[in-house]
Every structure is written in C-alpha cells, then in structure tokens.
TORKOL-4160 file (C-alpha; in steps of 0.2 Angstrom, whole numbers, padded with zeros to 4 digits, m for minus):
197
<pt num="1" X="0000" Y="0000" Z="0000"/>
<pt num="2" X="0007" Y="0017" Z="m0005"/>
<pt num="3" X="0004" Y="0033" Z="0005"/>
<pt num="4" X="m0008" Y="0039" Z="m0009"/>
<pt num="5" X="m0018" Y="0024" Z="m0005"/>
<pt num="6" X="m0018" Y="0027" Z="0013"/>
<pt num="7" X="m0024" Y="0045" Z="0010"/>
<pt num="8" X="m0037" Y="0040" Z="m0001"/>
<pt num="9" X="m0044" Y="0027" Z="0012"/>
<pt num="10" X="m0044" Y="0041" Z="0025"/>
<pt num="11" X="m0053" Y="0052" Z="0013"/>
<pt num="12" X="m0066" Y="0039" Z="0009"/>
<pt num="13" X="m0069" Y="0034" Z="0027"/>
<pt num="14" X="m0071" Y="0053" Z="0032"/>
<pt num="15" X="m0082" Y="0057" Z="0018"/>
<pt num="16" X="m0093" Y="0041" Z="0021"/>
<pt num="17" X="m0095" Y="0045" Z="0039"/>
<pt num="18" X="m0100" Y="0063" Z="0035"/>
<pt num="19" X="m0112" Y="0057" Z="0022"/>
<pt num="20" X="m0120" Y="0044" Z="0035"/>
<pt num="21" X="m0121" Y="0058" Z="0048"/>
<pt num="22" X="m0130" Y="0070" Z="0036"/>
<pt num="23" X="m0142" Y="0056" Z="0030"/>
<pt num="24" X="m0145" Y="0050" Z="0048"/>
<pt num="25" X="m0148" Y="0068" Z="0054"/>
<pt num="26" X="m0161" Y="0070" Z="0040"/>
<pt num="27" X="m0171" Y="0055" Z="0046"/>
<pt num="28" X="m0169" Y="0062" Z="0064"/>
<pt num="29" X="m0158" Y="0047" Z="0069"/>
<pt num="30" X="m0153" Y="0050" Z="0087"/>
<pt num="31" X="m0138" Y="0039" Z="0089"/>
<pt num="32" X="m0125" Y="0040" Z="0102"/>
<pt num="33" X="m0108" Y="0042" Z="0093"/>
<pt num="34" X="m0092" Y="0039" Z="0103"/>
<pt num="35" X="m0083" Y="0054" Z="0109"/>
<pt num="36" X="m0071" Y="0061" Z="0122"/>
<pt num="37" X="m0075" Y="0075" Z="0133"/>
<pt num="38" X="m0061" Y="0087" Z="0137"/>
<pt num="39" X="m0064" Y="0100" Z="0151"/>
<pt num="40" X="m0054" Y="0116" Z="0149"/>
<pt num="41" X="m0050" Y="0127" Z="0164"/>
<pt num="42" X="m0066" Y="0137" Z="0170"/>
<pt num="43" X="m0078" Y="0123" Z="0165"/>
<pt num="44" X="m0080" Y="0117" Z="0183"/>
<pt num="45" X="m0089" Y="0133" Z="0188"/>
<pt num="46" X="m0102" Y="0131" Z="0174"/>
<pt num="47" X="m0105" Y="0113" Z="0177"/>
<pt num="48" X="m0106" Y="0116" Z="0196"/>
<pt num="49" X="m0118" Y="0130" Z="0195"/>
<pt num="50" X="m0130" Y="0118" Z="0185"/>
<pt num="51" X="m0130" Y="0106" Z="0200"/>
<pt num="52" X="m0136" Y="0120" Z="0212"/>
<pt num="53" X="m0151" Y="0126" Z="0203"/>
<pt num="54" X="m0143" Y="0135" Z="0189"/>
<pt num="55" X="m0146" Y="0132" Z="0171"/>
<pt num="56" X="m0136" Y="0118" Z="0163"/>
<pt num="57" X="m0127" Y="0123" Z="0147"/>
<pt num="58" X="m0125" Y="0111" Z="0133"/>
<pt num="59" X="m0107" Y="0109" Z="0128"/>
<pt num="60" X="m0099" Y="0100" Z="0113"/>
<pt num="61" X="m0082" Y="0091" Z="0114"/>
<pt num="62" X="m0069" Y="0095" Z="0101"/>
<pt num="63" X="m0067" Y="0076" Z="0099"/>
<pt num="64" X="m0083" Y="0070" Z="0092"/>
<pt num="65" X="m0090" Y="0060" Z="0078"/>
<pt num="66" X="m0092" Y="0074" Z="0066"/>
<pt num="67" X="m0076" Y="0083" Z="0069"/>
<pt num="68" X="m0066" Y="0066" Z="0067"/>
<pt num="69" X="m0075" Y="0063" Z="0051"/>
<pt num="70" X="m0071" Y="0080" Z="0044"/>
<pt num="71" X="m0053" Y="0078" Z="0049"/>
<pt num="72" X="m0051" Y="0062" Z="0040"/>
<pt num="73" X="m0060" Y="0069" Z="0024"/>
<pt num="74" X="m0049" Y="0084" Z="0024"/>
<pt num="75" X="m0033" Y="0075" Z="0029"/>
<pt num="76" X="m0035" Y="0061" Z="0016"/>
<pt num="77" X="m0041" Y="0073" Z="0002"/>
<pt num="78" X="m0026" Y="0085" Z="0004"/>
<pt num="79" X="m0014" Y="0071" Z="0007"/>
<pt num="80" X="m0020" Y="0062" Z="m0009"/>
<pt num="81" X="m0019" Y="0077" Z="m0020"/>
<pt num="82" X="m0001" Y="0081" Z="m0013"/>
<pt num="83" X="0005" Y="0063" Z="m0015"/>
<pt num="84" X="m0002" Y="0061" Z="m0033"/>
<pt num="85" X="0000" Y="0078" Z="m0041"/>
<pt num="86" X="0015" Y="0087" Z="m0032"/>
<pt num="87" X="0033" Y="0083" Z="m0029"/>
<pt num="88" X="0033" Y="0088" Z="m0010"/>
<pt num="89" X="0043" Y="0078" Z="0002"/>
<pt num="90" X="0033" Y="0065" Z="0012"/>
<pt num="91" X="0036" Y="0074" Z="0029"/>
<pt num="92" X="0030" Y="0091" Z="0022"/>
<pt num="93" X="0015" Y="0083" Z="0013"/>
<pt num="94" X="0010" Y="0074" Z="0030"/>
<pt num="95" X="0012" Y="0090" Z="0039"/>
<pt num="96" X="0001" Y="0100" Z="0027"/>
<pt num="97" X="m0012" Y="0086" Z="0026"/>
<pt num="98" X="m0013" Y="0086" Z="0045"/>
<pt num="99" X="m0015" Y="0105" Z="0046"/>
<pt num="100" X="m0028" Y="0105" Z="0033"/>
<pt num="101" X="m0038" Y="0091" Z="0043"/>
<pt num="102" X="m0036" Y="0101" Z="0059"/>
<pt num="103" X="m0043" Y="0117" Z="0050"/>
<pt num="104" X="m0058" Y="0107" Z="0043"/>
<pt num="105" X="m0061" Y="0100" Z="0060"/>
<pt num="106" X="m0060" Y="0117" Z="0069"/>
<pt num="107" X="m0072" Y="0124" Z="0057"/>
<pt num="108" X="m0085" Y="0111" Z="0061"/>
<pt num="109" X="m0081" Y="0112" Z="0080"/>
<pt num="110" X="m0083" Y="0131" Z="0080"/>
<pt num="111" X="m0100" Y="0129" Z="0070"/>
<pt num="112" X="m0106" Y="0116" Z="0082"/>
<pt num="113" X="m0100" Y="0126" Z="0098"/>
<pt num="114" X="m0105" Y="0143" Z="0093"/>
<pt num="115" X="m0121" Y="0141" Z="0082"/>
<pt num="116" X="m0129" Y="0125" Z="0085"/>
<pt num="117" X="m0126" Y="0123" Z="0104"/>
<pt num="118" X="m0130" Y="0141" Z="0109"/>
<pt num="119" X="m0137" Y="0143" Z="0127"/>
<pt num="120" X="m0152" Y="0153" Z="0119"/>
<pt num="121" X="m0156" Y="0138" Z="0108"/>
<pt num="122" X="m0159" Y="0126" Z="0123"/>
<pt num="123" X="m0177" Y="0126" Z="0127"/>
<pt num="124" X="m0182" Y="0126" Z="0145"/>
<pt num="125" X="m0200" Y="0120" Z="0148"/>
<pt num="126" X="m0202" Y="0133" Z="0162"/>
<pt num="127" X="m0201" Y="0147" Z="0149"/>
<pt num="128" X="m0216" Y="0140" Z="0140"/>
<pt num="129" X="m0227" Y="0137" Z="0156"/>
<pt num="130" X="m0245" Y="0143" Z="0152"/>
<pt num="131" X="m0251" Y="0145" Z="0170"/>
<pt num="132" X="m0250" Y="0163" Z="0175"/>
<pt num="133" X="m0248" Y="0170" Z="0158"/>
<pt num="134" X="m0257" Y="0187" Z="0155"/>
<pt num="135" X="m0265" Y="0190" Z="0139"/>
<pt num="136" X="m0280" Y="0199" Z="0130"/>
<pt num="137" X="m0295" Y="0191" Z="0123"/>
<pt num="138" X="m0295" Y="0193" Z="0104"/>
<pt num="139" X="m0311" Y="0183" Z="0100"/>
<pt num="140" X="m0324" Y="0184" Z="0113"/>
<pt num="141" X="m0327" Y="0169" Z="0125"/>
<pt num="142" X="m0346" Y="0165" Z="0125"/>
<pt num="143" X="m0354" Y="0158" Z="0140"/>
<pt num="144" X="m0349" Y="0140" Z="0141"/>
<pt num="145" X="m0340" Y="0142" Z="0124"/>
<pt num="146" X="m0323" Y="0144" Z="0117"/>
<pt num="147" X="m0314" Y="0160" Z="0111"/>
<pt num="148" X="m0296" Y="0165" Z="0108"/>
<pt num="149" X="m0283" Y="0174" Z="0119"/>
<pt num="150" X="m0267" Y="0183" Z="0113"/>
<pt num="151" X="m0252" Y="0183" Z="0124"/>
<pt num="152" X="m0233" Y="0186" Z="0123"/>
<pt num="153" X="m0220" Y="0172" Z="0128"/>
<pt num="154" X="m0202" Y="0172" Z="0125"/>
<pt num="155" X="m0202" Y="0188" Z="0115"/>
<pt num="156" X="m0215" Y="0182" Z="0102"/>
<pt num="157" X="m0234" Y="0185" Z="0101"/>
<pt num="158" X="m0245" Y="0169" Z="0101"/>
<pt num="159" X="m0263" Y="0165" Z="0101"/>
<pt num="160" X="m0272" Y="0151" Z="0109"/>
<pt num="161" X="m0290" Y="0144" Z="0111"/>
<pt num="162" X="m0297" Y="0149" Z="0128"/>
<pt num="163" X="m0312" Y="0146" Z="0139"/>
<pt num="164" X="m0318" Y="0154" Z="0154"/>
<pt num="165" X="m0313" Y="0146" Z="0171"/>
<pt num="166" X="m0331" Y="0148" Z="0178"/>
<pt num="167" X="m0340" Y="0147" Z="0161"/>
<pt num="168" X="m0345" Y="0165" Z="0160"/>
<pt num="169" X="m0344" Y="0176" Z="0145"/>
<pt num="170" X="m0328" Y="0187" Z="0143"/>
<pt num="171" X="m0328" Y="0201" Z="0130"/>
<pt num="172" X="m0315" Y="0206" Z="0117"/>
<pt num="173" X="m0300" Y="0215" Z="0123"/>
<pt num="174" X="m0302" Y="0210" Z="0141"/>
<pt num="175" X="m0286" Y="0207" Z="0151"/>
<pt num="176" X="m0285" Y="0189" Z="0157"/>
<pt num="177" X="m0274" Y="0177" Z="0166"/>
<pt num="178" X="m0272" Y="0159" Z="0162"/>
<pt num="179" X="m0276" Y="0148" Z="0177"/>
<pt num="180" X="m0274" Y="0131" Z="0169"/>
<pt num="181" X="m0270" Y="0124" Z="0153"/>
<pt num="182" X="m0276" Y="0107" Z="0146"/>
<pt num="183" X="m0276" Y="0099" Z="0129"/>
<pt num="184" X="m0272" Y="0115" Z="0120"/>
<pt num="185" X="m0285" Y="0126" Z="0128"/>
<pt num="186" X="m0281" Y="0139" Z="0141"/>
<pt num="187" X="m0294" Y="0142" Z="0155"/>
<pt num="188" X="m0294" Y="0160" Z="0159"/>
<pt num="189" X="m0300" Y="0172" Z="0172"/>
<pt num="190" X="m0301" Y="0191" Z="0171"/>
<pt num="191" X="m0285" Y="0199" Z="0177"/>
<pt num="192" X="m0293" Y="0212" Z="0189"/>
<pt num="193" X="m0303" Y="0198" Z="0198"/>
<pt num="194" X="m0287" Y="0188" Z="0201"/>
<pt num="195" X="m0278" Y="0204" Z="0206"/>
<pt num="196" X="m0291" Y="0209" Z="0219"/>
<pt num="197" X="m0290" Y="0192" Z="0227"/>
C-alpha cells in the first residue's frame, strides 16, 4: 500500500462518515456516537452551577464523531492530492495534510459550539409554562364556549384557544390570566378579579 492509497482510504472513510451523519440527521436518527470529553479550565464553575439550581449549558467536545469525520476527509483529500500531483517531500505533505484536517475539524467544531449549541437555543419547559400568563381576549369567549386569547411568551406574540374558568362570557380586549392549561385550551379568568383576590 502506498501513501496515496492510505490518504485515499482516509478520505473515503471521512467522507462516508460525514455522508452517513448527514443522512441520519435528515431522518432524525438519534444515535450516540463515541466521543471524548475534554474539560478546559473554567468549566467546573459552569457545570457546578447547574447542579445547584442554575441552568445547565450544553457543551460539545472537540473530539466528536463529526469533527473526526471531517478531519479524516480533509486530511485524506489533501494528502492524496499532494502525494499524486506534487513533488513535495513526504514529511512536508504529511504536515500540510494534518494542518488541513485540523482546519476542517476546527471549522466544524466552531460551528457546532457557537451556532448549534448556543445557550439561547436550549429550550427550558419553564419558559413555556402557560399557567400565570397574562393576555388579551382577541375573540370573545361565549358563556360556556370557546374564544381566543393573545399573549406574549419568549419575545413572540402567540394565540391560543381559551375558555372561561367559571363558564362566564368574557368580552373582546379583556385582560385575562391563564389559570390552567389542558389539551391546547387555556382556561382564563379576568385579570382584575385575580388581582383583587
């Protein structure tokens, strides 16, 4: 086996793994790929806070399935091209291929760490709790019937089907509070009644 064959095999394996991960992601495959966790100085504070009531932040290891696949593809592709179409010395070609692989893996790692794993992208169920939400009736609630309420949550305006908690009619533009939420329907009461209590 020559070095160009070795580089070609690395490229094929890296490309195949990248393709499999792309296809598996398209079918919402939730596999657990082997990876190593590296903790950098300062990580202990972030992880320790999560154990004491803080929000746990997701982190991605630099050595994961995706970065290894990209490293192999870039390393193998660059090495193959250098070994087949240039007169560079073997050691220099190996160094250039390794640097190219590290650059490709770094790009993927930075994309994963800074774009896909942002703390803002992590959804906390408490942020979407309906009980206690204050809104306005946009479609009147008939006595014993269903209407619609508009409210703001997580910076966006939303609408939801609503019924009166005590089956009384509530007119349009009345300020209300959600007292319970079941099967997609918010049960509401007038805000001034709840405030007075």
